[in-house]
C-alpha positions as CSV (number, residue, x, y, z in Angstrom):
1,M,-0.1,0.2,-0.2
2,S,1.5,3.4,-0.6
3,T,0.7,5.4,2.1
4,L,2.0,8.4,0.7
5,K,0.7,8.5,-2.5
6,D,0.0,11.5,-4.2
7,K,1.5,13.6,-1.8
8,V,5.2,15.5,-2.1
9,A,8.3,15.2,0.4
10,L,11.2,17.9,0.9
11,V,14.3,16.2,2.1
12,T,17.6,18.6,2.4
13,G,21.0,16.9,1.6
14,A,19.6,14.3,0.6
15,S,22.7,13.6,-1.8
16,R,24.5,11.2,1.3
17,G,23.5,10.0,4.4
18,I,20.5,9.5,6.4
19,A,18.9,12.1,4.0
20,A,19.6,10.2,1.1
21,A,18.1,6.7,3.1
22,I,15.1,9.0,4.1
23,A,14.8,10.0,0.8
24,K,14.3,6.7,-0.7
25,R,12.3,5.8,2.3
26,L,9.0,8.1,1.1
27,A,10.1,7.3,-2.0
28,A,9.4,3.5,-1.9
29,D,6.2,4.9,0.3
30,G,5.2,6.3,-2.3
31,A,5.7,10.0,-2.5
32,D,7.4,11.8,-4.6
33,V,10.6,13.4,-3.1
34,V,12.0,16.9,-3.4
35,I,16.3,16.6,-2.5
36,T,18.2,19.2,-1.5
37,Y,22.4,19.4,-2.5
38,A,24.8,22.0,-1.3
39,K,28.0,21.0,-3.5
40,D,27.9,16.9,-4.8
41,A,25.8,17.1,-7.9
42,K,26.5,14.0,-9.4
43,A,25.8,12.4,-5.6
44,A,22.2,13.7,-5.7
45,E,21.5,12.6,-9.4
46,A,22.2,8.9,-8.0
47,I,19.5,9.1,-6.0
48,V,17.5,11.1,-8.1
49,K,18.2,8.3,-10.5
50,V,17.0,5.2,-7.4
51,I,14.1,7.4,-6.8
52,E,12.8,7.7,-10.2
53,S,13.7,4.2,-10.8
54,R,10.6,3.3,-8.3
55,G,8.5,5.6,-10.2
56,R,8.2,8.2,-8.3
57,K,9.5,12.3,-9.3
58,A,12.7,13.6,-7.6
59,P,13.7,17.0,-8.9
60,A,17.4,17.8,-6.7
61,I,17.5,21.3,-5.9
62,R,21.6,23.2,-5.3
63,A,20.4,24.6,-2.4
64,D,22.8,25.0,0.7
65,A,20.2,24.8,3.6
66,A,23.5,25.9,6.6
67,D,23.5,29.4,4.4
68,F,19.7,30.4,4.0
69,Q,21.2,33.9,2.5
70,G,23.5,32.7,0.3
71,S,21.1,29.8,-1.4
72,P,18.8,30.9,-4.5
73,V,16.1,29.4,-2.1
74,G,16.9,32.0,0.8
75,R,16.8,34.7,-2.3
76,G,13.4,34.2,-2.8
77,T,14.0,33.1,-6.9
78,N,11.1,30.5,-8.1
79,S,11.6,27.0,-7.0
80,K,8.0,26.0,-7.7
81,G,9.2,26.6,-11.4
82,A,12.0,24.2,-11.0
83,W,9.6,21.8,-10.0
84,E,7.0,22.1,-12.1
85,D,9.7,22.0,-15.1
86,R,11.3,18.5,-13.8
87,C,8.3,17.4,-13.8
88,A,5.8,18.4,-16.3
89,G,4.3,15.9,-18.8
């Protein structure tokens, strides 16, 4: 049973470690998962591929949660547009 069907989760720092495991579990439970990463785009893309292989949507956004002022999200850019571009169709 997909307990998180039609839900979207945001997991910060999900390119590695515990956050990556959480992102994969949320996808396994039926959620689409937006992940953020600070530096390692290749690691983030690897997590995206795992999540997408489970039939879920998984955009990765470069955003350092520890540096709110330096983050594109912190400056108020349209991260929703990035989600819509990646998941359109």
